[in-house]
N, C-alpha and C positions, 0 to 999 in steps of 0.2 A: 647187270644193268644192260638194257638194250642199247644198241647203237642206232640212234634216230637221226633222220635227215633234219637238217635245220630249216628246211623249206617244205611247205605243204605242197603236195602234187595235186593240182585241181582234178586231174583225170582219175585219181584214186581217193578223192576226199568225200567225206560225209560229215554231217552234223549230228551229234548226240546231245539231246536236252534231257537232263536228269531231274525228275521229280519237282518241277516248279509248280507246286500244287497249292490251291487256294487256302486250305486250313493251316498249312505250315508257314505260309508267307508272312502273316502278321508278326511272327517271332523272329524273322530274319533281319539281320543287320543290313541296312541300306537296301531294303527289298525293292524300292523303286528303281534303283540302278540296275539290279540284277534282272528284273523283268524287262526293263527298257532295252538293255544290251542283249538279252536272250532273244527278244523280239527282233532286234536289228539283225542278229545272226541268222535267225529263221528266214526273215525277209530276203536277206542277201543270198542265202543258200538257195532259196526259191528262184530268185532272179537268175542265178547261175546254174539252175537246174541240178543242184546237188541233192543226193538222197538225205532225207531228214528223218531221224529216229527220236521219238519222245517216249520216255518211261514215266510211269506213274506207280509210286510205291503205296501199296495197300489203299487203293482209291476209296474203298468203303469208309475208312477211318480218316484219311487225310484230304479227301476230296479230289475233284478233277484238276487238270492243268489250268493254270491261270488263263482267263479268256483272252488276254492280250497276246499270249504266246500261241494258244490253240488256234485262234482265228487266223494266224499268219501261216500256219502249216497247211500246204495243199494236201487234200485227202487225209486229214487228221485221223490217225488210228494209233493211239498210244499202246505201248507194250506194258501190260500190267505185270507187276512183280511184287514179291515179298522179300526178296534177297537184297542186301545192301549193294553187293557187286552185281551190276546188271548182267555181266557175263555168266553168272550162275543161274540166270533165268532161261528156261527152255526157249529156244528159237531166237534169242537176241543175237548171238554171234553168227548164226546161220543167216539172219536177215542182213547183216553187214556184208557177209561174204557173197550172198546172192547178188548184191548190188555192186560188187567189185571194190568195196571200200577197204582201204588199208590205212589211210590217214584220217584220223578222227579229230574233229574240232569238238571240244567238250565244254559244256556249260551246265549250270544247274545248282541245286541245293540238296542237302547241306554239304558244303565243301569238304568238311572233315569226316563225313560218313560216306554217303552213297557216291558222291563225286570222286573222292579219293579211292574208295574201294573199286569203283568201276574203272578208273584210270589204271590202277595197279593190275586189275584183271585183264584189261586190254593190252597193256605192255607185256604181261606174261604170255599172252597169246600171239605176240609178234606184231601187233598193230603199232603204228606211230601215233602218239597222242599229243595234241596241241591244246592246252588249257587256256580258255579266255578268262584271265584272272579277274577282269572287271564284270564278268557275267556269271560269277559264282559267289556264294557267301554262306555264312553259318549264322547261328544265333549270336555269336560273339565275334568281334574282330580278331581276337587272338586265335580262335579256331580256324578262321579263314586264313590267317597268316601262316599258321603251322601246316595247314593242308597244302598251301601253295609250295612251301618249302619241301614237304615230303614228296609231293608229285614231281617237283623239279629234281630232287635227289634220286628219285626212282628212274628218271630218264625222260619225263615229259618236257616238252617245250612250253614255256609260259610266255604269253603275249596278251595283247589287248584285243578287244572286239574289232576296233578299227584297223589295227595292224593285220589281223587275219583276213578281214574282208578285202583289203587292198592287195594283200599277198595272193589270195585266191584269184582276184581279178586279173592281176598281172600287167595291165596297161590301161591307159586312159584313151579318151577320144572315141569311145564306143557307146552304144545305147545302154549296155550294162553298166558302164562307168557312170553315166549320168544318173541312173537309177540308184546305184550304190552311194554316190555322192549325196543324193537327196536323203538317204538314210542317216548319214553321219553329220549332216549340217544341222 
C-alpha cells in the first residue's frame, strides 16, 4: 500500500474525469449527482488553472462525454481508451507527468470498473489519488459502495467534491474563493 499524503498539494494536482459518457449515464445510479459534481470539479479545476484530463471508453459504442462536463473543460480533448485502467492507455500517464501532476482528484463512472482500476493503476505508479465519492457511481449503489471501500483500502483518500474544492483553494477572501463558492451554493 502506498503512503499517501492526507492533503492534496495544489501545485501538483490535476483532475481526472473517467468515462462520464452519454450512453452509459442512463443506467447509472444517481447520475444527476455524478454529472453535477463532476461538472463542479471541472469548473473548479479550471478556475484554479489545474490540468484536467478526461477519458472516454470506446466512444463509438458508449458515446461522447456528457455535454455538461465536456462544455466545462477548457480546450476539451478527451483521451480515448479501450482499457478499463486508464494507465494502460498509451499516453495517459505521460500526459499527467508532462503537466507535473502527482496528486490526482478522481471522478467518473463506473466506480467499480474503470474508476477503481484507474485508481489502482495510478497508486501502483506512485501517484496520490483522492476520490470524490459523490462524483462517482455505478449501475448499483452496492457496486459504488464496494468500489469506495476497495479504493480506500488500496490507499486512496476518499472525500467529497466540496471538501476537495476548498482544500485545493486553501483560503477565502480571493476572487477564486468567490467563484468556487458560487459553484457549491
